[in-house]
C-alpha positions in Angstrom: 99.9 66.0 41.9 102.7 66.7 45.1 103.8 63.5 46.9 102.0 63.5 50.6 104.6 64.1 52.6 106.0 66.6 50.7 102.5 68.5 51.7 102.7 67.5 54.9 106.3 68.9 55.7 105.3 71.8 54.0 102.3 72.5 56.3 104.5 72.2 59.2 107.2 74.3 57.9 104.7 77.1 57.4 103.1 76.1 60.8 106.5 76.7 62.1 106.9 80.2 61.1 103.6 81.5 62.0 103.6 83.9 65.1 101.3 82.2 67.8 101.6 85.5 70.0 103.4 88.7 70.1 106.0 88.5 72.6 106.4 92.2 72.4 102.9 94.1 71.4 104.0 97.5 71.8 106.4 97.2 69.2 103.5 97.1 66.9 101.3 100.8 67.6 98.8 99.5 70.5 99.1 95.8 70.5 95.2 95.5 68.6 94.0 96.3 72.0 93.1 100.4 72.7 92.4 99.9 76.4 94.3 102.9 77.5 94.7 103.3 81.1 93.5 100.5 83.3 93.0 101.3 87.0 94.3 98.5 89.5 92.0 100.1 92.0 88.8 98.8 90.1 90.9 96.7 87.3 89.3 98.9 84.3 90.3 100.6 81.7 89.4 104.3 83.0 88.7 106.5 79.8 85.9 104.2 78.2 84.6 102.3 81.4 84.3 105.2 84.2 85.2 108.8 82.3 83.2 107.8 79.2 79.9 106.2 81.2 79.9 109.2 83.9 81.7 112.3 82.6 81.3 112.5 79.0 77.8 111.8 77.8 76.1 115.3 77.6 78.7 116.9 79.6 82.1 116.2 78.3 81.8 114.9 74.9 83.8 116.4 71.8 80.6 117.6 70.9 79.2 119.6 74.0 82.8 120.2 75.8 81.0 121.8 78.9 83.8 124.2 80.5 85.6 123.8 77.0 86.6 120.5 78.6 86.5 117.4 76.1 87.5 114.3 78.1 86.3 112.0 74.6 88.7 112.7 72.2 92.2 111.4 72.1 94.8 114.0 74.0 92.7 114.5 77.2 96.1 114.7 79.1 97.2 118.2 77.0 93.5 119.2 77.8 93.7 118.5 81.7 97.4 118.8 83.0 98.8 122.0 84.4 95.7 123.7 82.1 94.0 126.3 83.7 90.0 125.9 84.4 87.6 128.4 82.8 86.0 128.2 86.3 88.3 128.3 88.9 91.5 130.1 87.2 94.0 130.3 88.3 93.7 126.7 89.5 95.0 123.7 87.1 92.3 120.9 85.7 94.9 118.2 86.7 98.3 119.1 88.7 101.0 117.4 90.6 100.6 119.9 93.8 97.2 118.9 95.1 95.3 117.1 92.0 94.1 119.6 90.5 90.1 121.1 90.4 88.9 118.1 89.0 90.2 115.4 91.8 88.6 118.1 94.5 85.2 118.2 91.9 84.9 114.7 92.1 85.9 114.0 95.9 84.1 116.3 97.6 80.3 117.3 97.8 81.3 121.0 98.0 84.6 122.3 96.4 86.0 125.4 97.3 85.2 126.3 93.5 82.5 125.6 91.2 80.0 122.4 91.8 80.8 118.9 92.7 80.8 116.5 89.5 78.8 114.8 88.0 76.3 116.7 88.8 73.8 115.2 91.5 77.2 112.3 92.6 76.8 109.2 90.9 80.4 108.0 91.3 81.6 105.0 93.4 84.4 105.5 96.1 86.5 103.4 93.4 85.4 105.2 90.6 87.1 108.1 92.2 89.8 106.2 93.2 90.0 105.2 89.5 89.7 108.5 88.0 92.4 110.0 90.5 94.6 107.3 89.5 94.3 107.9 86.1 95.0 111.6 86.6 97.7 111.3 88.8 99.1 108.8 86.0 98.5 111.6 83.4 100.3 114.0 85.4 103.7 112.1 85.3 103.5 111.7 81.1 101.4 108.4 81.1 99.2 107.0 78.9 95.8 107.9 78.4 
């Protein structure tokens, strides 16, 4: 049987080698949390808390994709930024010049092309600001 002091010292040495937290979680994939871009206007992860709740269900999911737009799957930026719309070509869904049709459709009740989104409204001013912040982030090459 091991001497009690040896057991205590061994346990203390083992605990000293355990990392209690990560100083740089970005080095390890998503660091254990995959929340995506958090908009400062609402303090929420936009893709799950706003897009997922207000835009995906029934309209822009991976399986439905109205107007060819899937906002649910990974790589959303590649389907939005500098991509021509199907309803309002040659305008882009999201661009750095005027924000694109997505910004116009969520912020105006009578957009210049197509219909206001989501149908029947339903976005608060904070949610509109959050989505615009997210699309600007995507257009600048930022995270989803």
